[in-house]
C-alpha positions as CSV (number, residue, x, y, z in Angstrom):
1,M,77.3,91.4,111.5
2,A,80.3,90.1,113.4
3,K,79.5,86.7,115.1
4,K,77.5,87.2,118.3
5,L,79.0,85.1,121.1
6,K,77.1,83.5,124.0
7,I,79.2,83.5,127.2
8,A,78.3,81.8,130.5
9,L,80.0,82.8,133.7
10,E,80.0,80.2,136.4
11,I,81.8,82.3,139.0
12,N,80.7,82.5,142.6
13,D,83.0,85.2,143.6
14,S,81.4,88.6,143.2
15,D,84.6,90.6,143.0
16,L,86.0,88.3,140.3
17,T,82.6,88.5,138.4
18,K,82.9,92.3,138.4
19,E,86.5,92.1,137.2
20,V,85.5,89.8,134.3
21,Q,82.5,92.0,133.4
22,A,84.7,95.1,133.4
23,E,87.3,93.4,131.2
24,I,84.8,92.3,128.6
25,K,82.3,95.2,128.6
26,N,84.0,96.8,125.5
27,V,83.9,93.6,123.5
28,A,81.1,93.9,120.9
29,N,78.3,91.4,120.3
30,L,78.4,89.4,123.5
31,D,75.4,87.8,125.2
32,V,76.6,87.1,128.8
33,T,74.7,84.9,131.2
34,R,75.6,84.1,134.8
35,W,75.2,80.5,136.0
36,Q,74.6,79.9,139.7
37,N,74.9,76.8,141.9
38,N,77.2,74.9,139.5
39,I,74.3,74.5,137.1
40,G,76.8,74.1,134.2
41,E,77.8,70.6,135.4
42,K,74.2,69.5,134.9
43,G,74.3,70.1,131.1
44,E,72.1,71.7,128.5
45,Q,68.8,70.5,129.8
46,A,69.4,72.4,133.0
47,T,70.9,75.6,131.5
48,K,68.5,75.8,128.5
49,V,71.4,77.5,126.6
50,V,74.5,76.3,124.7
51,P,77.2,78.9,125.2
52,H,80.2,79.4,122.8
53,I,82.4,80.2,125.8
54,I,82.1,79.0,129.5
55,M,84.2,80.7,132.1
56,I,84.5,78.9,135.4
57,H,86.3,79.9,138.6
58,D,88.8,77.5,140.3
59,N,87.2,77.9,143.7
60,P,87.7,74.9,146.1
61,A,84.7,76.1,148.2
62,I,82.3,75.0,145.4
63,G,83.9,71.8,144.3
64,D,87.0,70.5,142.6
65,A,87.6,72.6,139.5
66,L,89.0,69.7,137.4
67,E,85.9,67.6,138.1
68,R,83.7,70.5,137.2
69,L,85.7,71.0,134.0
70,R,85.3,67.4,133.0
71,A,81.5,67.5,133.7
72,I,81.1,70.7,131.7
73,R,83.1,69.3,128.8
74,R,80.8,66.3,128.7
75,G,77.7,68.4,128.8
76,F,79.0,71.0,126.3
77,P,81.5,69.3,124.0
78,A,81.6,72.2,121.5
79,A,82.0,75.0,124.0
80,V,85.4,76.7,124.7
81,I,86.1,76.6,128.4
82,F,88.2,79.3,130.2
83,L,89.4,78.5,133.7
84,L,90.2,81.4,136.0
85,S,92.4,80.6,139.0
86,D,94.9,82.1,141.4
87,N,97.0,79.0,141.2
88,S,99.9,79.7,138.8
89,S,101.7,76.3,139.2
90,P,102.7,74.7,135.8
91,E,101.3,71.4,137.1
92,R,97.9,72.9,137.7
93,I,97.8,74.5,134.3
94,I,98.7,71.2,132.6
95,D,96.0,69.3,134.6
96,A,93.4,71.9,133.7
97,M,94.2,71.7,130.0
98,K,94.0,67.9,130.1
99,A,90.6,68.2,131.8
100,G,89.3,70.3,129.0
101,A,90.2,74.0,129.6
102,A,91.1,75.8,126.4
103,E,92.5,78.8,128.2
104,Y,93.9,79.3,131.7
105,F,93.8,82.8,133.2
106,I,95.7,83.6,136.4
107,T,93.8,86.0,138.6
108,P,93.9,88.9,139.1
109,L,93.5,89.4,135.3
110,K,96.1,91.4,133.5
111,G,95.9,93.6,130.5
112,K,93.4,92.7,127.8
113,Q,94.2,89.0,127.7
114,L,90.5,88.0,128.2
115,Q,89.3,90.3,125.4
116,F,91.9,88.9,123.0
117,A,91.0,85.3,123.9
118,I,87.3,86.0,123.3
119,E,88.0,87.5,119.9
120,E,90.2,84.5,119.0
121,V,87.2,82.3,119.6
122,R,85.0,84.5,117.5
123,V,87.5,84.4,114.6
124,K,87.8,80.6,114.8
125,I,84.0,80.1,114.8
126,S,83.6,82.6,111.9
127,Q,86.3,80.7,109.9
128,E,84.6,77.4,110.6
129,E,81.2,78.7,109.6
130,H,82.7,80.7,106.6
131,S,81.0,83.8,108.1
132,S,83.7,86.5,107.8
133,N,80.9,88.8,106.8
134,G,82.3,92.2,107.7
135,E,81.8,94.7,104.8
136,I,84.5,96.9,103.4
137,Y,83.8,100.3,101.9
138,S,86.7,102.0,100.1
139,F,86.9,105.8,99.4
140,I,89.3,107.3,96.9
141,S,89.5,110.9,95.5
142,S,89.9,111.7,91.8
143,K,92.5,114.3,92.8
144,G,94.0,115.6,96.0
145,G,92.1,117.9,98.3
146,L,88.6,116.7,97.5
147,G,87.7,115.6,101.0
148,S,87.8,111.8,100.8
149,T,89.4,111.5,104.2
150,V,86.9,113.8,105.8
151,I,84.1,111.7,104.3
152,S,85.7,108.4,105.3
153,V,86.3,109.5,108.9
154,N,82.9,111.0,109.4
155,T,81.2,108.0,107.8
156,A,83.0,105.6,110.2
157,V,82.1,107.8,113.2
158,E,78.5,108.2,112.1
159,M,78.2,104.4,111.7
160,A,79.4,104.0,115.3
161,I,77.0,106.7,116.5
162,A,74.1,105.0,114.7
163,K,75.1,101.7,116.2
164,V,75.4,100.1,112.8
165,G,77.8,97.6,114.4
166,H,81.5,97.2,115.3
167,I,83.3,99.8,113.1
168,A,86.9,100.0,112.0
169,L,88.7,102.7,109.9
170,C,91.8,101.7,108.0
171,D,94.0,104.5,106.6
172,L,95.6,103.2,103.4
173,S,96.7,106.7,102.3
174,C,100.3,105.6,103.0
175,Q,102.1,108.8,101.8
176,S,100.0,111.3,103.7
177,G,97.4,109.6,105.9
178,D,95.5,112.2,107.9
179,S,92.8,110.1,109.5
180,S,94.5,110.3,112.9
181,V,94.8,114.1,112.6
182,L,91.1,114.4,112.0
183,L,90.4,112.3,115.0
184,D,93.0,114.1,117.2
185,M,94.8,110.8,117.9
186,I,98.4,109.8,118.2
187,P,98.5,106.0,117.6
188,E,101.4,104.0,118.9
189,T,101.4,101.6,115.9
190,N,100.2,101.7,112.3
191,L,99.6,99.6,109.3
192,A,103.3,99.4,108.4
193,T,104.2,98.1,111.9
194,L,101.5,95.5,111.6
195,C,102.6,94.3,108.1
196,N,106.2,94.2,109.2
197,N,105.0,91.5,111.7
198,I,102.6,89.8,109.5
199,H,104.0,86.4,110.3
200,R,102.7,86.9,113.9
201,L,99.3,88.2,112.8
202,D,96.5,87.2,115.1
203,V,93.7,88.9,117.0
204,S,95.9,90.0,119.8
205,L,98.4,91.6,117.5
206,L,95.7,93.3,115.4
207,H,93.9,94.7,118.5
208,G,97.3,95.9,119.8
209,S,97.7,97.8,116.5
210,L,94.3,99.5,116.6
211,A,93.6,102.8,118.4
212,R,90.2,103.2,119.9
213,H,88.5,106.6,119.4
214,G,86.0,108.0,121.8
215,S,83.2,107.5,119.3
216,G,83.8,103.7,119.5
217,I,85.6,103.2,116.1
218,H,88.9,101.5,115.9
219,L,91.6,103.1,113.8
220,L,94.4,101.3,111.9
221,A,96.6,104.3,111.1
222,A,98.6,105.0,108.0
223,P,102.5,104.8,108.3
224,F,104.0,107.6,110.3
225,K,106.7,108.1,107.6
226,P,106.2,107.7,103.9
227,E,109.2,105.4,103.5
228,E,107.5,102.9,106.0
229,S,104.9,102.2,103.3
230,E,107.5,99.9,101.7
231,E,106.7,97.4,104.4
232,I,103.1,97.1,103.1
233,H,102.4,94.4,100.5
234,P,99.2,93.1,98.9
235,D,99.3,89.7,100.6
236,S,99.7,91.5,104.0
237,V,96.8,93.8,103.2
238,E,94.7,90.8,102.3
239,K,95.5,89.0,105.6
240,V,94.9,92.2,107.7
241,L,91.6,93.1,106.0
242,G,90.5,89.4,106.1
243,L,91.0,89.3,109.9
244,M,89.3,92.6,110.3
245,K,86.3,91.3,108.4
246,S,86.0,88.6,111.1
247,L,86.0,91.1,113.9
248,F,84.2,94.1,112.5
249,D,80.8,94.7,110.9
250,K,82.0,97.6,108.7
251,I,85.5,98.6,107.7
252,I,86.0,102.0,106.1
253,V,89.2,102.3,104.0
254,D,90.6,105.7,103.1
255,C,92.8,105.2,100.0
256,S,95.4,107.5,98.5
257,S,94.0,110.1,96.1
258,M,94.2,109.2,92.4
259,F,96.8,106.5,93.2
260,V,96.1,102.8,92.5
261,D,98.9,100.4,93.5
262,D,98.8,96.7,94.2
263,N,97.7,97.3,97.8
264,T,94.8,99.5,96.6
265,I,93.8,96.8,94.0
266,K,93.7,94.2,96.7
267,T,91.6,96.4,98.9
268,F,89.2,97.1,95.9
269,E,88.9,93.3,95.3
270,M,87.8,92.8,98.9
271,S,85.4,95.8,99.0
272,K,81.7,95.7,98.8
273,Q,81.6,99.2,97.3
274,I,84.2,101.6,96.0
275,F,83.4,105.3,96.3
276,V,85.2,107.7,93.9
277,V,85.0,111.1,95.4
278,T,84.9,114.0,93.0
279,E,83.4,117.5,92.6
280,L,81.7,119.6,90.0
281,S,84.9,120.8,88.2
282,V,86.3,119.8,84.9
283,P,89.7,118.5,86.2
284,A,88.0,116.5,89.0
285,I,85.4,114.9,86.7
286,R,88.0,114.1,84.0
287,N,90.2,112.4,86.6
288,A,87.2,110.5,88.0
289,T,86.6,109.1,84.5
290,R,90.2,108.2,84.1
291,L,90.3,106.5,87.5
292,T,87.2,104.5,86.8
293,K,88.6,103.3,83.5
294,L,91.8,102.2,85.3
295,I,89.7,100.3,87.9
296,A,87.9,98.5,85.1
297,E,91.2,97.7,83.3
298,I,92.6,95.9,86.4
299,G,89.5,93.7,86.5
300,I,87.4,95.3,89.3
301,P,83.7,94.9,88.5
302,L,82.3,98.4,87.7
303,Q,79.0,97.7,89.5
304,K,81.0,98.0,92.7
305,V,82.1,101.6,91.8
306,E,80.0,104.6,92.7
307,Y,80.5,108.3,92.5
308,I,80.2,110.8,95.3
309,I,80.0,114.5,94.3
310,N,81.5,116.5,97.2
311,R,81.0,120.2,97.9
312,Y,77.8,120.4,95.8
313,H,76.4,123.8,95.4
314,R,73.3,124.6,93.3
315,G,74.3,127.0,90.6
316,D,77.9,125.6,90.0
317,S,79.0,126.4,86.4
318,L,79.3,122.6,85.8
319,T,75.9,121.0,86.3
320,V,75.2,117.5,87.7
321,D,73.7,116.4,84.4
322,E,76.8,117.5,82.5
323,A,79.1,115.7,85.0
324,E,77.1,112.5,84.8
325,R,77.2,112.5,81.0
326,S,81.0,112.6,81.3
327,L,81.0,109.9,84.0
328,E,78.5,107.8,82.0
329,K,76.8,107.0,85.3
330,K,74.6,108.8,87.8
331,A,76.2,110.0,91.0
332,F,75.4,107.7,94.0
333,W,75.5,110.6,96.5
334,M,76.0,114.4,96.7
335,I,77.4,116.2,99.7
336,P,76.7,119.9,100.2
337,N,79.4,122.5,100.5
338,D,79.9,123.0,104.2
339,F,83.5,124.2,104.0
340,K,83.5,126.5,107.1
341,D,82.1,123.9,109.5
342,I,84.4,121.2,108.2
343,V,87.5,123.4,108.6
344,S,86.4,124.2,112.1
345,S,86.0,120.5,113.0
346,I,89.3,119.6,111.5
347,N,91.1,122.3,113.5
348,R,89.5,121.0,116.7
349,G,90.2,117.4,115.9
350,V,86.6,116.4,116.3
351,P,84.6,114.8,113.4
352,L,81.9,117.2,112.3
353,V,79.1,114.5,112.9
354,Q,80.2,114.7,116.6
355,Y,81.1,118.4,116.8
356,M,78.1,119.8,115.0
357,P,75.6,116.9,114.5
358,H,73.0,119.2,112.9
359,A,75.3,120.9,110.4
360,P,74.4,120.4,106.7
361,F,77.4,118.0,106.2
362,S,76.6,116.0,109.3
363,T,72.9,115.4,108.5
364,N,74.0,114.5,104.9
365,I,76.5,111.9,106.2
366,K,73.8,110.5,108.5
367,A,71.5,110.0,105.5
368,F,74.4,108.5,103.5
369,V,75.0,105.9,106.2
370,D,71.3,105.2,106.3
371,K,71.3,104.6,102.6
372,L,74.2,102.2,102.8
373,Q,72.2,100.2,105.3
374,H,68.9,100.4,103.5
375,P,69.6,101.1,99.8
376,E,66.1,99.9,98.6
377,K,64.4,102.4,101.0
378,H,66.4,105.4,99.7
379,A,67.0,104.4,96.1
380,A,66.0,107.8,94.6
381,Y,67.5,110.0,97.2
382,R,71.1,111.1,96.6
383,G,71.8,113.5,99.5
384,V,70.4,116.7,98.0
385,R,66.8,117.9,97.4
386,G,65.6,120.5,94.9
387,A,63.6,123.6,95.4
388,F,60.4,121.8,96.1
389,G,61.9,119.1,98.3
390,Q,62.2,116.5,95.6
391,A,65.3,114.4,95.3
392,I,67.7,115.6,92.6
């Protein structure tokens, strides 16, 4: 999970308190406490909690802010202190910084500056504790048209619905990324834009490059034009995904079908699991085998690679057993053929797990997400049951 931050608000102005709470309500994993009567100046024994961030209001009616700053700094030497003030004079800002303020915010607050500052603190703490523990799941099809993007998008959205954590979706299908289409979004920026400014990469720039979907997931879109993919390089991908791991609990990456370049290799290296999406057809199974051999040749551990059989239908001419003999490994998951519902959801721009949560595909993805979270609990189940309810 992304690092949970404890925040203390020592703000005696109710309007400003509401403004701060409204600003940070969409920031994940926060434990916010309100301090009354300048209790922060009395130290840890009085507050009974040691916050990561302390926000105080520059309000002369409750005491000199600089003296309060110094007292809080002595009582909480490891905390990051934000001072909120309507005084915009450079001299006041310098004095506040000297007294111990890490950030100085002029009220009324503008934009998402407070959110960005909180996330910067989270990243810094995570780096210091070596706890960039966000997990990356990569999806790649063994040939075009197998539904990898549909699975990626719906998996990310279902994770958000199930409150698995803070979820991001990265579209690395640089030539024809369709994640934004399936989500009915028109992002202002994309992965290429971000990589073109990699020298400025920080939490603010990353958040500014993400589009928030109504489900709660954050999308880093594919380049708008195929030629823009030339701006994306492995070292940039590593930096972007590394920062995302500090901010998000789960990152779903949709890779280009049957295409492994240096950017994909870097993504695979950073992934917890790599899902090769295929179907019960000879060309798809053959390409899945070829793709897995390629992944092994470039040095990616094969224990990270799992197969997903999409559009499974009992009675297909090619059986699961025959496919698994060719793949030389059992399929991790099977997804039923729910073509009509999926096409309807795509045309509406609403992921099927939202549009029709009880559709066969939707309930299957819900179980898939549950298995990712609790693999030991669902070790035998692979998404489909036989005639008597037993896992196939």
